[in-house]
N, C-alpha and C positions, 0 to 999 in steps of 0.2 A: 505493500500501499503505501502511497505517494504520502511524502509529508513536506510540504512546501514554506522555507521560511514566508511568516505572513507578519505582517505589521499595520493593521487599520489605520488609517488617520487621515485630516485633512490639512491642508499647509496652504497659505493664502487664500486667494481669493478663489472658491471653488465649489461645486452642488455637493451635497453630503448624500444626493442618492443620483444614482448612475443615469445618464441618458433623461433627465428631466430636471426644471427647476435652474439651468443654466445662468449663471451670473451674464447681468445684460451686457452686450455686446460683445459674446464670447464664442467660440466654436470648441466642442469637445472631442477628443481623440482619446481613444482604448488602447492601451496596450495590455496583451494579456497572454497567457501560458495556454497549451492545450487548447488553439482555436478558442471557445468562448466559454470553457469549463471548468480553466484553473485561476490562477491567481490574477489579477488584474488593476491596473492605475488607470486613471482619468486626470488627462491634464487639458487646460482650459486655456486658449488660445486667442488671441485679439485677432487674426487672421484665418481666414481658411486655409489647413493645413495641405490643401493639393493646390495652395493658389503659384505653383511656379513657373517660372520665366521659361526656363529650358529644362533640360531631363533627357542624359544622355547614360548609355551603359545598359546593361543586360536587367535591372531591376524594373525598366520603363513596361507601362500595361500594354497589353496587345490584344488586337480584335480580330475577328477571321469572319469573311462571309461567307458562310458553307455553303450557301446557296449557288455559289460559284464552281463549287467541287459538283461538275453536274455527269462527271464520268456514271453511266449503269455497266453494270456486271452480274453474272446469276449466282455466283460464288460469294459468298460474305469474306471468306479467307481473300479472295481479290480486292476487297476496296480499300482506300487508304487508309491509313492511320495517320488520325490527327494529331495527338497527343498520345503520350506513353511514358512508364517507366517500371520497375522492376515488378510493381504490384498493382497498376493498372494500365489497361491499353483502351485507346479510345476510338474507333471507327468510324467513319460517314459513310452508308452503303444507299446507293440509290439501286432501285429496284422495279424494271418495268416490264417484267415476263416474268410467268411461272419458274419456278428452279426446277431443273431438268434431273436435279441430285439430290441426296441428300447431306446435311452439314452436320458434322459432331464437332464439339470442342474439349478438347482432353485437356486442355492447360488450365481451365478454371469456368466457374459458373459467367453465363453471359447473359448480358440486360441488353434489350432490347428497349429502345426510347422511340414509338412511334411518330415521327414527326407530323408526315402527313399521308393520306393515302390510305387504303383499306384492301386485305387480305385474308385468305382464309392460310392459318397456321395448324400445321399439324404436324403431329412427331408424335413420340413411343406410347402417350398417355392418351391422344384421340385428338379431338379438334376445336380447335376454337377461333372465331372470329375476330379479327383486329382492325383497330383503326387508329386514327389521330390521338393524339395523348396517353395512349394505353405504353405500360411497361410492361412487358415479359420476361420475366424472370425463368432463365433456364439453368437448370443442373448439369452440373459438368459431366459430360458423357452422353446426354439426349441425343438422339437422331432427331432431326427436324426440317421442314421446309418450309417455302410461303409461296403461295400462289395470290398475287394482285389483281385484283379487279379494278384497282385504281392504282398510278405509280407511286411506291413507297418513297421515303425518307426517311432511314432509319439511323441513328445515333445508337451504337454498340458500346457497351461497356462492361469489359472482360474484367473479371475480380481473376486475377491470376494466381493459381494454386491456393485456392479458396473458396470457400461458401458463403453466399450471400445471407445475411442475416437481419431483423429487424429491431429497430434500439430500442433501449431501455426507457417507458415511460413514465419510469418513475410516479411520483406524485396522483396526475391524471389517469393513471391505470391502461392498460393493454386496449382499451376498446377506444381511444383518444385517437384523433388525427385519422385514423380510420380504423375499424373496426377487422380483423382477421377475416369475419364472415364475409366481408366482400372481395376478398381474394375468389375470381373463377382460375379455376383448371379446366384442363379438356375437358371433353366426354366422348364416346366412342358411341359416337351418333351414324344416322345414315351416310351421310359427307367423308364420315370415317373410312368405314368398311365400303366403301363405292370406290376407292383409291386404292384398295388394296388388288394386287396382280402377282399371278403365280407365271404369269406369259411374256413377261417384260423384265430386261437387265436395266438395274438401278446400282447406281454407283454410290457411296458415302465418300466424301472429303471430310477427313478426321486432320484436325490440326493437333499439332502434340509437339512440344517443345518449339512452337513457333515455326513448324515446318507441317506441310500437307502430305497425307497419305490417301491414296485411293484405293477404295476396299470396295471391288464387282460383286455382285450377286447377280441371278440369273431369276431375282423375283422382287417386288418389292419388299426390303425389310419390313417397311413399318402394317405387320401383318397379325399385332396382339389385336386378341379380341378379350381380353381382358387386364384388369392389375389390381394388387389392392398395396398399402401401403401407407406411408405419411410423408414422400417426397415425391414431387410433381411438379412441372411447369407451372405456374401462377402467373396471374394479370389481374392490375388492377390500372384504373384511369385516372388522372390526373383530375382530374372533375369530381372524383369520388375523395378527394381528400380533404377534408374541413382542418386547415391551419388552427392553431393554437391563438388567440389573440390576448393581449391586455389591453384593457381601456387606460391605464396610467403608465405604459412602461412598453419603451421598444424593445422586441423580445431579439436576441440575438439569430444568425441566421441556422445554427444548431436547434433550436426548436422546431425546425422545419423538416428534419433527417427522416428521410423516408427506407433508405437501407443503407447497412453497413456493411462494406467492406475489408478487406484487410489492407491498412493502413491507408484506408479512404473512406469517406461517406458519401453519399447521393442525397441529395434534398431535394425536396421542390415548392418553388414557390408559387402560392394559388392565392385568388383573389378572397380580401380580407377587409373588414372596415378598417380604416384609421385610428386612431389612437384621437381621443375627446378629451382627455385631460389639459388644459389650457397650458400647461408647464412641460408637458412630456414631448420628445421630438417626435416627430411624424416624416421624417426619413431615415436613413441608415446611419447608424455614429460615423464619424471618422474614425477609423481602425486601421493596424498594419498589424496583421496574421503573418507574426512571424514564427509559426511552427507548421503551414498548411500554403499549398499553390491553391487558389481558390481559379476553377471554372465555371461561368454560368452560361450555360446554353440558353438562347433565347426563343420561344415555344410558339406564344401566342398572345395579344394584348399590346399593350404601353406599358413598359418598365418606368415604374414612378422617379426611378433614380436613376435613370440614365437619356442620353439625347442621342439621336439619330442611331439609334439601334432597334433595327427592326427582325421580327422573328426570321428564324434561320441563323442567327447571328452567334457566334461563341466570342467572349472573352477570356484574357487569361490576367491575373493580376498574382505575380511570385511572390511566395513568402516574403516579407518582411518590408513591400511596398506600401505606403501608406496612401489610402483610400478611402472615397466616401462619394456621397452625391456627386454630380455634376453642377454646375454655376444656378442653370435652369430651374432644376429641383430644389437648392438648397435654400429658396427663395420662397417655398411653402415648407422651411423648417419646423414651425410651430403654429402654421396655419396651412390646411390643405382644401383646395377651390372644389374639391369632390368627398362624398361620404366615404369612398372606400379604394381600394385599389384596383387594378382590371392589367391583370399579369398571370401568365404559365410561364415557368421558367425550370429548367432543370440544374442547379449546382451537384458541382464534383469538388471537395475538397481532398487533397492530395498530401498525406505526409513527408511526403520524399518530392523532391523535383522533377517538373515533368517535361519532357522533351517535345520539341513542335516537328510532326512529321513536315512532309515535303508539298503535299498538298495543301495544308494550311499555310504553307508559308508562302504557297503562289494566291493565297485568296486574302492576304493579311490586308487592311486598312492600315497603313502605316499613321494616320493622322490621328490615331485614336490616342495617344500621348497626352496631345493638345487639345481634346474635348472640355476639359477641365479649366482650360483658358476662357474667364468670364469676358 
């Protein structure tokens, strides 16, 4: 059990409550350990901490328009890697025709986030209909394929050499954010049985140690007629997620954790009411997350703390980079013109530094670092 050195105190002109009742004319910045769950300090500045005039070096924030990564491929293992490290690998996969083979990941659990499109998903456990906003958790070793009815754009998040788990929801109980009864699993329905065949040749593309092997069968290996147990593919849509809210306190991003991987977490930002307490911050607080790289994929709506970021874009804030709301959003720090947010986004926070893949490099918006200039 970790035991940090701790000495809570207040020095100079400061608020006694984080993210609320800021001294007039100041901007709060948080420094914290373990994302937002460890010891923290809050400093109060007379200028916005993102008010730089120039920014050079590898710590600069980056943004990528993944809508420009438009190459399609039938096999997920041929799709470009956007970002990766030893614990997590993110791909952007465009699929516009039925897969003519099965995929299997031997390196870890796979999480598909369906950004747009609709499809039938077939796997060892049966059939699921999937569409925009769906998370699909695929256990390592599962055989699966997709048959799109509308072209798919999918963010793939591999939990390398590990299993996806749900967060400990603590005092709010395990029915908060989403009840596990909301998780849909495949069914062995007529569509699943109809796709079975002993007269066709099928290949399974198996990824292991980040290399692909091909196994050929004289029949469709998705030929199961039943199963039992407590391991399966599972699906939940972002619209079924009910975010934690606080009327008097701006909650940190970690409050929106959806899945836990090995040395990273996946969080979901979904529409919620703004804080109504007059003294509470109504935008994300300035902070430098010194322990995690922060990645945000914008799915739908308008992200209230960012400007010029449409759906399909992805941002990277390296660990140690001080960031917060853009100037346009900062003007609404204490008073919002709307009663609630209107956004869906997927956040990936990684304990280890991420490398950027070539496809993302080619789609980078170089001016993102200057978007904090007023």
